[in-house]
C-alpha angles and dihedrals in degrees: 000000000000091000091052091051091051090048091052090048091051093047091051091049090053095051110114120243099188098058118162092256093050090051089052091050092050090048091049090050091050092053092045094051091044088059094046096045092042094050094048093048100039106037097079091047090049092051090049091053090048093050096256126143131259087231091061090051089053092050089049092051091051091049090049092051096046094046091047091052093048090047090054089058094047100039096054096067091038091055090052096046106029100030140258097265094052092055091044090054095047092045092049090048091052090050091048094051091044092055098039093046097070089059089067107026122037104168120126092248092050090048090059091050092051092050091051091051090047091052094047092047095046092049095047094047096048094045094048094045092051090052092046091052091053089048097057102038120102109255093235091055101039097118092045091048095049088052090054090044088061089063089088091057093044094049092047090054089054099049107014101079094040092049092048094051090047091054091048089053092056125088115286102027088213086081082085090070092041089058095047090045090055090053090047090052089052089054090055092046093049091046089057089054095050097090104147091122087068093045108032091154089073092062124094107284094241095047113118095241093049091049092051090048091049091050091049095240097124098072121114093241092051091050092049091049092051091049091048091052092049091047090053092051098044129053139175119350093356091058092049093048092047091055090055109032130050109211092207090065095054098091093054092040094054090047094050093048090062092041089052088073087079092044093050095053090046095050101041108025111025092091092049091046090051090052089048088056092048094245111164100222113016090173089076087072090066091048091052092049092049094048092053091046090054091049091049093049091049091051095043093099089073096060115008092087098032103046128068112259091232090055091051089049089051091055090047093052090044090056091049093049092050092048096048091041088059091046090049089055088050091052091053091055093230095127097065114189091000091068097097091048092049090048092055093041091055088069090071099063090036090056086055090051095053094036092058105024099062101044096043092053092043088052091052090049091053097042092053093050129073113252091243088062100044092110091059091042094054091043092053092046094050090043086057090056090047092050093045093048094045100045097038094045088057091048093048091050092052092046095047090052095047107032103014138245097293094062091042093053090047088058090050089054091052092052091050090055090047091052090058092046090051091048090051091057100030102047113087122241093274088060085076095057135048117281114264 
């Protein structure tokens, strides 16, 4: 028995992480996030160059956020029932139409339609790719793999906004949409190449999708039988909610909603805050954050499978508290001429916060959910980030305008502490020990 256990351990250790299909999924994620980050950073600048209004840019951002949130709810069940590749293809197609469309129709009404399609496509692609990544990773290296999977998001944060603004500044500004359309087309092309659902036997033996294939639970008849059983047990509102939300993902989702308070301020207001402080180039803060995130994701193999999730979450929150503590000191004006340096330096611990906080909670969401429901689990988790970013960004804007940045940052610090408290109570017992 002991020899068999050692043999299983050795086999798991030998299972490849960077398989061809996983590389394709990471590349697809990178292209999808490049489109999303680029559109969110460049659209307002594009409208300004074309003589549009800031109000229209705000309406477009709202349409993007709402449509992305609705698509999260819809795409989760579709991923679980129709397949990952199908949703990837449809999401990529929506993004492609949404980025090609502005080259031919520039009215205000058309702009809203394009933003809706962009939001739907971005949401579907990122939800399906996250589920696909969880499918193909060896079970013993799931946390490590999800950390590496986040490289696409981290790299896109580093180059997406800068690339988008560069394209808008060229002549004609419509090159902005040409660039995002090219990335959308790459998403579609990569989705066509992600065919592991047709060949699950080629995946690592301990990967969730290979295990389900080996056990014979992936067949159409088996899926229909499972759905029929669930339909018989659930009725009315409970049946509808069960088709959308995966209960196992709730602990990580609630945790990430509170943690998103820090993300929301970083995404929407750090540039404005930097200008308020008189910092010459606030955009360097984003670059610093992205570089640290990339470094953390690259190093994640050393600790994601050997450290307790709650300990990783503690380090993430600690990084966020240090970063916003430095920013709070900047807002009070007590650092004098060292303020710009402290502002830039805060990007380092905050990169640690984002680089660890998102993947560790996504890992918990997946581990607590059955593989057949990973689409719904990832959809709920990402919806939590969308909700947290949207609601808290609105709250931070109102607070900054009425009581100032110092009080707003103090509220961010409180929410970070609350996210760790929630994780302490919400994570299951295995959240306090290394993943097995």
